[in-house]
N, C-alpha and C positions, 0 to 999 in steps of 0.2 A: 539754396543752400542743402536741400536734400539731393537734386541732381550730383552735386560735388562727392556727396557721402557715398550715393549709389558707386559713382565713377571709382571712387576709393576700394570700395568692396570688391568690385570688378579687377580692380589692377592686383589687389591682393590674392582674390583666386586664381588668377591668370599666372601668378609667381609661382603661387603652390603647385597647380598643375606642371608648370617648367622644371617645378624641383622635384616631382613625382618622376619625371622622366629622367632629371640626374642622378638620382640617387639608384636608378635600376638601368643604369646604362650599359651594364654587363649582361643584362637579360637583353637588351634590344640588340647589342652588337652578337651574342649568340644565336639570336632568333635570325637576324640579317643575314650570317653566316653558313646556318644549316639552310635555308630558302636557296640560298646562292648555289651551296653545293649540290645540293636534290636538283635545282636547274640544271645545273652543268652537267651533271651525270645522266638527268634524262634526255636532253639535247644531244650526249653526245652519245649515247647508246640505243636510244629508243627511237628519236625523229630519225624519218630516214633523208639520206643527203637528196638535194635538189641540183640539177643541171641545166641550164642555159643555153638554147640557141638561138641566134638570130639570124633572119634575113632582109633582104632591102628590098622594095619597088622605087621605082624614080617615073613620075609623071612628068611626061614630055610638055604637054600643052594645058592650060589652066591653072587655078590654085588648089593646094592640098587644102582642103578642108573636113571637119568633122564626120560627112557624109561617108568618106573612104573608110575611116576606122570602124563605123558602124556597119558600112556594108562585109568586110573582111570577118567581123565577129558575128555575122547574124546568121539566124539558125538555119536556111538554105546552105551556106557555104560550110559552116562545122558539121552538119548531117551529112553532106555529100563528102567531106574528108574522112569522116567516120565509117562511112559504108566501101568507100577506095580502099582505106589501107587495113579494112578487117579487123581491128582491134576491138572491136567492141565497146569503144567508147561512145557514151552519151554525148548529146549536145551540152548539159550541165557540166559534163565533165572537162570535156575540150575547153568550153566559155571559161573555165578556171585557171586553164593554162596557157591560154593565147592571152599576150596583150599587144598593144599597138600603139606606137608612138610616132610623132610627126615634129620633127626639131624645126622649131623656130627660122624662119627664113629661109626653108629649105622646101623644095618638091620631093623630098624623101620618105616616105612610110618604113617605119621598122616594123617588124614581126617578131615577137619574143615568144617562144614557147618554153616552157618550164617542164621538167618531169624528171621524175628519179631514176630515170636511164637516157644514159647520154643520147645513145644512137636512136634511140626512140623519140627523144625531144627533134634531133635534127631531122626526121623524115617527117615526123607532123610540121613542122617549119617549113619545110621545102613544099608540103603536099598543099597546106594553107597558101601560100605565095600563090601556085599554080590556079588553085580553084578558085581564089580570090578575084585575081587578075582577069578570068573568064567573066565573073559576075560582074566587076567595075565596068568592063568596055559594055556588058548586055545593058546594065541597068543605067550609065551614067552618056550612053550614045555615045562612047570614044570611038577612034580607031584601035585596032590591036596593036598599031607603032608607037602609040603614044603612051603606052606603058612597057618602060625595060626593068629587066633584072638589074638592080643595081650591086646586089650580093648574094651568092648563096649561102645557104643555111650552113654555120662551122660546126664542127663536131667539138663537144665541150671539150677543154683540157682538163678542166678539175671542175669538185662542186661549188656551185654558188650558193649554196646554202645547207644547213640553217646557219645563221648569224649565233654562233655559239656565245661570244662575248656579250652581246645585246641580251640574249637570254638571260645569261648569267646576271647580269646588271639589274634586268627585269625583276627576277627572282630574290635578288639579293635586298633592292629597295620595297618589295612586297612584304618581305618577312620583316625589315625593320617597321614599316608604316603598320602590320599587322599588328605587330607586339605593343608599339606606341598607344593604338587603340585599346590592345585589352587592359593596358595599365592604366589609361584615362578612366575608362570604363568602370573598372574594379572601384578605382577611388572614389569617382560621384555617387555609386551605388552604395558606397560604405558610410552609413550614416550614426556609426558608434562615434561617444565621446572620449576624445583621446587628450585635449588641451583646456585650460581654465576659459578661454575665448569660445572654445564649443559649447561649455556650459552655459556660458553668458548669452550667447547665441542664440541657443536653442531651447535652454530652460527659463532664459529671461532670471537666472540668479546669478547671486556675487560668490565670489569663492572667498574663505575666510583665510584660507592658509594650503599648503601642498605638504604631503608628506613625502619627504624624498624616497625612492624606489630601493636606493644603497641603505638606508636608514632601517627602513622596512624588511628587508632579507637579513639585515645584521640581528635586529629583533627575533626575527623565526628562527636564524640558526642558533642565537644565545636561548632563547626556548626550548632549540631542540636539544641542546646540549645541556642544560640545566635537567631535563626529564631526562636524556642517557643516563646521568651523574648519579640523579637520585635512585633511578632503577640499580645501577653498580652498588650502591650504598646499601639498598635494601638487600641484595645478594648477599654481599661481604657481612651482614646483621646475621641474615640466616644461618649463613657457612658459620659465621662465630657460634651461634648459639648451638647448631648441631655439635660443634667440635667441643662445646663444653659438655653438653649431654655425653657425649661419648667418652670425655676423662672421666666424668662422674662415674658412669655403668662400669668402667674399668676400674677404678676404684672400688668400688662395690665388689665388685668379682675377685679382685684379690685379698681385699679382707675376708671374703667369703673362703676363699682358698685358703687363708691362715689360720683361719678359725677350724679349718676343717681339720687339716693337718695338725694341730696343738693336741684336739680331739683324739686322734690316732695313737699320737706320741703318749696320752694319758693311758690309754686303754693298754698300751703295752707295756708301761711300767705297773701298772697295777696286776698285769699277769705275772709278770714276773716277780714281784713280792709275794704273791700267791702260792708260787713254786717255791720258794725260798722258805 
């Protein structure tokens, strides 16, 4: 029974993780597009183009084994190639450019050189073939006539790399998976309580009820409106009191003006009677 319950909890967690990714699909898509565009621009304008030139040897006697490939890419052969060409190429540098293949069921050895310059790739391939032929004859105790040139190194007609679509797709996928990882990490590290189920699972308490978020917002809005209305009523009352005070002062001023005018009129009349 406990095992079934544990499996149900795991299933719910996995569903919730999946829903987290679904809710943020736009962020995942945006991250993938940005990474893909960055990979495309970097590969297009920053990564140098590569050119391949291939030459072939044909072994007249015996079977072609891995020994031939080892001798062709050996240190003695590549160091001699670098010294004769005078390009300043080290063994490690040449070893990263030279590759050897032996097609199944044949006695042909393909020597391929990859370089950023097409002419240099052709030159290195031909020189590796010449030096390797001598080395194979000496080490394997073969007759010089047993090794023939099956094909000279070609001049590359165009770049063989980098593979822009492949690199762009890789960057696109990296951006999407990286964003998914960040989203899941943020969700798993977030231990805040959001639902009644979280209260029961983490706090071991039962919820009595829920207050809808809209209702709470309405209450807050009504409270702010009532407070604002009370402030407006207070301002109206204060303004009304000021107006009444100003009216009373105006009446008092008018009465004082009237009294002073009547007093002046009485003095004028008294002066006239005295003259008569």
